[in-house]
VMD Tcl script that draws the C-alpha trace (Angstrom):
set ca {
  {174.21 42.65 -59.59}
  {177.44 42.81 -61.58}
  {177.88 39.04 -61.35}
  {175.46 38.63 -64.28}
  {177.68 40.82 -66.42}
  {180.80 39.05 -65.19}
  {179.45 35.74 -66.52}
  {178.68 37.16 -69.95}
  {175.40 39.09 -69.93}
  {175.28 42.65 -71.18}
  {173.99 45.38 -68.88}
  {170.57 45.41 -70.58}
  {170.34 41.62 -70.71}
  {171.00 41.50 -66.97}
  {168.41 44.22 -66.30}
  {165.65 42.56 -68.32}
  {166.43 39.09 -66.94}
  {166.17 40.38 -63.34}
  {162.95 42.21 -64.22}
  {161.43 39.00 -65.59}
  {162.44 37.11 -62.45}
  {160.38 39.63 -60.46}
  {157.41 39.83 -62.83}
  {157.04 36.21 -63.87}
  {155.48 35.50 -67.26}
  {154.67 38.82 -68.90}
  {153.77 40.25 -72.30}
  {156.56 42.14 -74.03}
  {154.53 45.34 -73.67}
  {155.04 45.16 -69.89}
  {158.81 44.92 -70.38}
  {158.69 47.96 -72.65}
  {156.72 49.90 -70.05}
  {159.01 48.96 -67.13}
  {162.31 49.60 -68.88}
  {161.56 52.50 -71.19}
  {163.90 50.96 -73.75}
  {163.26 51.29 -77.48}
  {161.17 48.31 -78.76}
  {163.98 47.20 -81.09}
  {166.36 47.06 -78.12}
  {163.92 45.04 -76.00}
  {163.20 42.52 -78.76}
  {166.92 42.13 -79.52}
  {167.75 41.58 -75.84}
  {164.93 39.04 -75.45}
  {166.18 37.16 -78.53}
  {169.66 37.03 -77.01}
  {168.33 35.77 -73.67}
  {166.30 33.09 -75.45}
  {169.43 31.94 -77.33}
  {171.30 31.77 -74.01}
  {168.54 29.63 -72.53}
  {167.58 32.21 -69.91}
  {164.16 33.20 -71.24}
  {161.21 31.21 -72.61}
  {158.94 32.71 -75.28}
  {155.32 31.83 -75.94}
  {152.53 33.29 -78.07}
  {148.87 33.44 -77.11}
  {146.20 35.21 -79.14}
  {148.86 36.81 -81.33}
  {150.57 38.27 -78.29}
  {154.14 37.40 -77.28}
  {154.82 36.45 -73.65}
  {158.21 35.94 -72.04}
  {159.27 34.25 -68.82}
  {162.64 33.98 -67.08}
  {164.15 30.54 -66.62}
  {165.31 29.53 -63.13}
  {168.61 31.14 -62.04}
  {169.90 27.56 -61.73}
  {170.29 27.69 -65.51}
  {173.05 30.27 -64.99}
  {175.03 27.73 -63.00}
  {174.68 25.12 -65.75}
  {175.67 27.65 -68.40}
  {178.78 28.62 -66.46}
  {179.72 24.96 -66.00}
  {179.29 24.46 -69.75}
  {181.48 27.48 -70.51}
  {184.18 26.30 -68.10}
  {184.19 22.84 -69.70}
  {184.56 24.39 -73.16}
  {187.39 26.55 -71.83}
  {189.11 23.55 -70.22}
  {189.06 21.73 -73.56}
  {190.37 24.78 -75.44}
  {193.24 25.66 -73.08}
  {195.72 22.94 -74.24}
  {195.31 24.10 -77.85}
  {195.84 27.73 -76.83}
  {198.96 26.75 -74.88}
  {200.29 24.95 -77.96}
  {199.80 28.13 -80.00}
  {201.74 30.09 -77.41}
  {204.48 27.46 -77.25}
  {204.95 27.52 -81.03}
  {206.07 31.15 -80.93}
  {209.76 31.66 -81.71}
  {209.96 34.62 -79.34}
  {210.81 33.80 -75.74}
  {208.33 35.19 -73.23}
  {209.86 36.35 -69.96}
  {207.90 37.23 -66.83}
  {209.10 38.27 -63.39}
  {207.04 37.93 -60.22}
  {207.86 38.34 -56.55}
  {206.63 36.85 -53.30}
  {205.58 33.54 -51.81}
  {202.38 33.51 -53.87}
  {204.45 33.58 -57.07}
  {206.27 30.40 -55.99}
  {202.99 28.63 -55.23}
  {201.47 29.78 -58.52}
  {204.47 28.48 -60.45}
  {204.19 24.95 -59.08}
  {200.41 24.93 -59.49}
  {200.65 26.14 -63.09}
  {203.25 23.53 -63.97}
  {201.18 20.62 -62.69}
  {197.99 22.01 -64.24}
  {199.56 22.47 -67.68}
  {201.46 19.18 -67.94}
  {199.72 16.19 -69.44}
  {199.46 12.88 -67.61}
  {202.73 10.97 -67.63}
  {204.89 14.06 -68.24}
  {207.98 15.10 -66.27}
  {208.62 18.09 -63.99}
  {212.34 18.61 -63.35}
  {213.95 20.68 -60.59}
  {217.58 21.68 -60.06}
  {218.42 22.88 -56.56}
  {216.34 22.50 -53.44}
  {215.65 25.03 -50.73}
  {214.58 22.64 -48.01}
  {212.49 24.15 -45.24}
  {212.16 27.46 -47.10}
  {210.26 25.82 -49.96}
  {207.96 23.79 -47.68}
  {207.19 26.87 -45.56}
  {206.36 28.95 -48.62}
  {204.10 26.26 -50.10}
  {202.25 25.58 -46.85}
  {199.06 23.52 -47.25}
  {199.12 24.03 -51.02}
  {202.05 21.62 -51.29}
  {199.94 18.60 -50.32}
  {197.12 19.66 -52.64}
  {199.42 20.13 -55.64}
  {201.41 16.95 -54.97}
  {198.24 14.85 -54.77}
  {197.20 16.21 -58.15}
  {200.67 15.49 -59.57}
  {200.53 11.90 -58.38}
  {197.00 11.46 -59.72}
  {198.20 12.65 -63.15}
  {201.25 10.34 -62.88}
  {203.61 13.27 -63.45}
  {207.17 12.30 -62.56}
  {209.05 14.80 -60.42}
  {212.83 14.58 -60.87}
  {214.79 16.60 -58.34}
  {218.53 17.27 -58.22}
  {219.48 18.67 -54.81}
  {222.46 18.56 -52.46}
  {223.72 16.06 -49.92}
  {222.74 18.15 -46.89}
  {219.10 18.01 -48.10}
  {219.02 14.22 -48.48}
  {217.53 13.45 -45.05}
  {214.91 16.17 -45.42}
  {213.64 14.95 -48.78}
  {213.64 11.36 -47.53}
  {210.82 12.41 -45.17}
  {208.69 13.92 -47.93}
  {205.36 12.04 -47.77}
  {204.68 12.47 -51.50}
  {207.44 10.36 -53.02}
  {205.29 8.44 -55.50}
  {206.36 9.15 -59.11}
  {209.40 10.99 -57.70}
  {213.12 10.52 -58.32}
  {215.85 12.21 -56.26}
  {219.55 12.58 -56.94}
  {222.13 14.58 -55.03}
  {225.21 16.66 -55.81}
  {228.10 17.44 -53.50}
  {227.65 20.31 -51.05}
  {230.84 21.80 -52.51}
  {228.73 23.42 -55.24}
  {225.71 24.99 -53.55}
  {223.17 26.84 -55.67}
  {221.09 29.67 -54.20}
  {218.35 29.23 -56.79}
  {215.87 26.56 -57.84}
  {215.33 25.92 -61.54}
  {212.01 24.35 -62.56}
  {211.74 22.84 -66.04}
  {208.51 21.57 -67.58}
  {207.06 21.57 -71.08}
  {208.43 24.66 -72.84}
  {208.87 26.54 -69.58}
  {211.93 27.29 -67.47}
  {211.33 29.07 -64.16}
  {214.16 30.21 -61.90}
  {213.37 30.93 -58.25}
  {215.85 33.22 -56.52}
  {215.56 32.60 -52.79}
  {216.14 36.17 -51.60}
  {214.29 37.56 -48.55}
  {211.33 37.91 -50.91}
  {211.43 35.12 -53.52}
  {211.79 36.23 -57.13}
  {210.38 33.99 -59.87}
  {211.71 34.49 -63.41}
  {209.66 32.50 -65.93}
  {210.87 31.93 -69.50}
  {208.57 30.32 -72.05}
  {210.57 29.15 -75.04}
  {211.02 25.80 -76.78}
  {214.72 26.50 -77.44}
  {215.48 27.60 -73.88}
  {213.55 24.70 -72.34}
  {215.31 22.19 -74.61}
  {218.71 23.59 -73.59}
  {217.87 23.38 -69.88}
  {216.56 19.83 -70.26}
  {219.91 18.83 -71.76}
  {221.71 20.59 -68.89}
  {219.49 18.76 -66.41}
  {220.36 15.40 -68.00}
  {224.07 16.21 -67.70}
  {223.72 16.99 -63.98}
  {221.47 13.95 -63.50}
  {224.24 11.67 -64.75}
  {226.75 13.38 -62.45}
  {224.54 13.25 -59.34}
  {224.30 10.31 -56.96}
  {221.18 8.34 -56.12}
}
mol new
graphics top color blue
foreach p $ca { graphics top sphere $p radius 0.5 }
foreach p [lrange $ca 0 end-1] q [lrange $ca 1 end] { graphics top cylinder $p $q radius 0.2 }
display resetview
């Protein structure tokens, strides 16, 4: 059962925990007999399982007994770990953002486009702004599929403003978008079409090249993002409501 190791138990911790689930309350001597491990190893593993809340110790007549807690405890432990991770992620992102070196990643495929939008909405704080230059109309909606509604609902719940600069021929299409709350659209002349979409949020700039297989180039850099935000503002003033 590798799942126990995947959630943080060592191989021996997983083995002894499963053994205790089968045996019920048992003296340590029974664990030694069933595993064949060195006594120091068994006692160390039991101590670790007790600290993790997975095993209960008791002593009767100078003899130590151990018993496995319900597997439901594993679920609570994982929820606790995920909550701690959720709290830590913004601080870790700040550490990454403070780096002077630009990080560049390239990914291909529809899944990369969906992951980009999901990541942007997940990382932004409530009340932030997600800016986009260039729309791809039906192509974008087809690539996003059902995930579009899910991500947009989360964006609206977090009150993240989406500012989109597209082109006149896309105006009617975007007017039908059902998720227009906290959204601002402006349009440029069709005389200057762009075959890419540029997404700008936080310290990230992501360029989607709409080839037969979409290519997503992600740049994480404060300097680059600041420059693109200034460029976006210039186009925003030029575009029409």
